[in-house]
C-alpha positions as CSV (number, residue, x, y, z in Angstrom):
1,X,15.5,18.4,-6.3
2,X,12.5,16.1,-6.4
3,X,12.7,12.3,-6.6
4,X,11.4,12.5,-10.1
5,X,14.1,14.9,-11.1
6,X,16.8,12.9,-9.4
7,X,15.8,9.7,-11.1
8,X,15.7,11.4,-14.5
9,X,19.1,12.9,-13.9
10,X,20.6,9.5,-12.9
11,X,18.9,7.7,-15.8
12,X,20.2,10.3,-18.2
13,X,23.8,9.9,-17.0
14,X,23.5,6.1,-17.2
15,X,21.9,6.2,-20.6
16,X,24.8,8.4,-21.9
17,X,27.4,6.1,-20.4
18,X,25.8,2.9,-21.7
19,X,24.7,4.5,-25.0
20,X,21.0,3.7,-24.4
21,X,18.2,5.3,-26.4
22,X,15.4,7.5,-25.0
23,X,13.0,4.6,-24.5
24,X,15.5,2.7,-22.3
25,X,16.3,5.9,-20.5
26,X,12.6,6.6,-19.7
27,X,12.3,3.0,-18.4
28,X,15.3,3.4,-16.2
29,X,14.0,6.7,-14.9
30,X,10.6,5.2,-14.0
31,X,12.2,2.3,-12.2
32,X,14.6,4.5,-10.3
33,X,11.8,6.8,-9.3
34,X,9.8,3.9,-7.9
35,X,12.9,2.5,-6.1
36,X,14.0,5.8,-4.6
37,X,10.4,6.6,-3.6
38,X,10.0,3.3,-1.8
39,X,13.3,3.8,0.1
40,X,12.2,7.2,1.3
41,X,8.8,5.9,2.3
42,X,10.3,3.0,4.2
43,X,12.8,5.3,6.0
44,X,9.9,7.5,7.1
45,X,7.7,4.6,8.2
46,X,10.5,2.9,10.2
47,X,11.7,6.2,11.8
48,X,8.3,7.5,12.8
49,X,6.9,4.2,13.9
50,X,10.1,3.4,16.0
51,X,9.8,6.8,17.8
52,X,6.1,6.1,18.5
53,X,6.8,2.5,19.7
54,X,4.7,0.8,17.0
55,X,7.4,-0.4,14.6
56,X,6.5,-4.2,14.5
57,X,2.8,-3.4,13.9
58,X,3.6,-0.9,11.1
59,X,6.1,-3.2,9.4
60,X,3.6,-6.1,9.3
61,X,0.8,-3.8,8.0
62,X,3.0,-2.4,5.3
63,X,4.3,-5.8,4.2
64,X,0.8,-7.3,4.1
65,X,-0.7,-4.4,2.2
66,X,2.3,-4.2,-0.2
67,X,2.3,-7.9,-1.2
68,X,-1.4,-7.9,-1.8
69,X,-1.1,-4.7,-3.8
70,X,1.2,-6.3,-6.3
71,X,-1.7,-8.5,-7.5
72,X,-4.8,-6.4,-6.6
73,X,-3.6,-3.0,-7.8
74,X,-5.6,-0.1,-6.4
75,X,-5.8,3.7,-6.5
76,X,-3.1,6.0,-5.2
77,X,-2.5,9.8,-5.1
78,X,-1.4,11.6,-8.2
79,X,1.7,13.0,-6.7
80,X,4.4,11.2,-4.8
81,X,4.5,13.5,-1.8
82,X,0.8,13.0,-1.4
83,X,1.2,9.3,-1.3
84,X,4.1,9.6,1.1
85,X,2.2,11.9,3.5
86,X,-1.1,10.1,3.2
87,X,0.3,6.6,3.3
88,X,2.5,7.4,6.3
89,X,-0.4,8.9,8.3
90,X,-2.6,5.9,7.4
91,X,-0.1,3.3,8.4
92,X,0.7,5.1,11.6
93,X,-3.0,5.3,12.6
94,X,-3.5,1.6,11.8
95,X,-0.3,0.7,13.7
96,X,-1.5,2.6,16.7
97,X,-4.9,1.0,16.5
98,X,-3.4,-2.5,16.3
99,X,-1.1,-1.7,19.2
100,X,-4.0,-0.4,21.3
101,X,-6.6,-3.0,20.6
102,X,-4.6,-6.2,20.5
103,X,-4.4,-6.6,24.4
104,X,-8.2,-6.1,24.5
105,X,-9.0,-9.0,22.2
106,X,-9.3,-12.6,23.4
107,X,-8.8,-15.5,21.1
108,X,-12.5,-15.7,20.1
109,X,-12.7,-12.0,19.3
110,X,-9.6,-12.2,17.3
111,X,-10.8,-15.2,15.4
112,X,-14.0,-13.2,14.6
113,X,-12.0,-10.3,13.3
114,X,-9.9,-12.6,11.2
115,X,-12.9,-14.2,9.5
116,X,-14.7,-10.9,9.1
117,X,-11.8,-9.2,7.5
118,X,-11.1,-12.2,5.2
119,X,-14.8,-12.4,4.0
120,X,-14.8,-8.6,3.3
121,X,-11.5,-8.8,1.5
122,X,-12.5,-11.8,-0.7
123,X,-15.9,-10.3,-1.6
124,X,-14.3,-7.0,-2.5
125,X,-11.4,-8.6,-4.4
126,X,-13.8,-10.8,-6.3
127,X,-15.9,-7.8,-7.3
128,X,-13.4,-5.1,-7.9
129,X,-9.8,-6.5,-8.3
130,X,-7.6,-5.7,-10.0
131,X,-7.9,-1.9,-9.6
132,X,-6.0,0.0,-12.3
133,X,-5.2,3.6,-12.6
134,X,-4.8,6.1,-15.5
135,X,-1.0,5.6,-15.4
136,X,-1.2,1.9,-15.2
137,X,-4.4,0.6,-17.0
138,X,-5.1,-3.1,-17.2
139,X,-6.8,-3.5,-20.6
140,X,-6.3,-7.2,-21.4
141,X,-9.0,-9.5,-20.0
142,X,-6.5,-12.3,-19.4
143,X,-4.4,-10.0,-17.2
144,X,-7.5,-9.0,-15.2
145,X,-8.4,-12.6,-14.6
146,X,-4.8,-13.4,-13.7
147,X,-4.5,-10.6,-11.2
148,X,-7.9,-11.3,-9.7
149,X,-7.0,-14.9,-9.2
150,X,-3.7,-14.1,-7.5
151,X,-5.4,-11.5,-5.3
152,X,-7.9,-14.1,-4.1
153,X,-5.1,-16.7,-3.5
154,X,-3.1,-14.2,-1.5
155,X,-6.2,-13.5,0.6
156,X,-6.5,-17.2,1.4
157,X,-2.8,-17.5,2.3
158,X,-3.3,-14.5,4.7
159,X,-6.3,-16.3,6.3
160,X,-4.2,-19.4,6.9
161,X,-1.4,-17.4,8.4
162,X,-3.7,-15.3,10.6
163,X,-5.5,-18.4,11.9
164,X,-2.2,-20.0,12.8
165,X,-0.8,-16.9,14.5
166,X,-4.1,-16.3,16.4
167,X,-3.5,-19.6,18.3
168,X,-0.4,-18.2,19.9
169,X,-1.0,-15.4,22.3
170,X,2.4,-13.8,21.6
171,X,1.7,-13.6,17.9
172,X,-1.7,-12.0,18.2
173,X,-0.2,-8.6,17.3
174,X,0.9,-10.0,14.0
175,X,-2.6,-11.4,13.4
176,X,-4.4,-8.1,13.9
177,X,-1.8,-6.2,11.9
178,X,-2.2,-8.6,9.0
179,X,-6.0,-8.1,9.1
180,X,-5.5,-4.4,9.2
181,X,-3.0,-4.4,6.3
182,X,-5.2,-6.6,4.1
183,X,-8.3,-4.6,4.8
184,X,-6.5,-1.3,4.1
185,X,-5.2,-2.5,0.7
186,X,-8.6,-4.0,-0.3
187,X,-10.2,-0.6,0.4
188,X,-8.1,1.0,-2.3
189,X,-9.6,-1.2,-5.1
190,X,-13.2,-0.4,-4.2
191,X,-15.1,2.6,-5.5
192,X,-15.2,4.1,-2.0
193,X,-11.4,3.8,-1.9
194,X,-11.0,5.6,-5.2
195,X,-13.3,8.4,-4.1
196,X,-11.6,8.7,-0.7
197,X,-8.1,8.9,-2.3
198,X,-9.3,11.5,-4.8
199,X,-10.6,13.5,-1.9
200,X,-7.2,13.2,-0.2
201,X,-5.6,14.2,-3.4
202,X,-7.7,17.3,-3.6
203,X,-7.2,18.5,0.0
204,X,-3.4,17.9,-0.3
205,X,-3.1,20.0,-3.5
206,X,-0.9,22.6,-1.8
207,X,-0.1,24.2,-5.1
208,X,-3.7,25.0,-5.7
209,X,-4.1,26.2,-2.1
210,X,-1.1,28.4,-2.4
211,X,-2.2,29.7,-5.7
212,X,-5.7,30.7,-4.4
213,X,-4.1,32.3,-1.4
214,X,-2.0,34.7,-3.5
């Protein structure tokens, strides 16, 4: 049973017990699907990153990208399992990169990385945020302005935190992880991010691959 089917089944049972109509049932199903999906994704991220010894890096990257995504939006894969696989691989690679490169960076190099990632993020957010999707379009101009403003504000908050953390050698790993998470999320609102995720969507279409192979 898929997460979508499980959420729909639970929502149907709750709607029957609470005597809700189909609209409320659909809303509950959607919320449950998101909630259950995030739980599964978090379990996968924590388990795999712990085994690989990069749990702190992956958690910081995930939290940084997730908070910014609430305001900036961005593209994602069309199927949950594709987002799960693609997102897990992406965060594992970024976590490994942060774990590997942090000891190599001095304070000046780290400071440069922080400023560069911030400038890239703010320019991209100013030009492309918020990034909507077919399932979640942003049609109202006031909403676009609001989300763009909050995206830029979050970017500034990240800059302040990264600059503070970069002054303490033991917190350098958090600094680089935040820069990686911010950059990863910003990429998903750009045209290149949309094209890349569409490409990932295509190559992970196992149903099509299986159908062609029959």
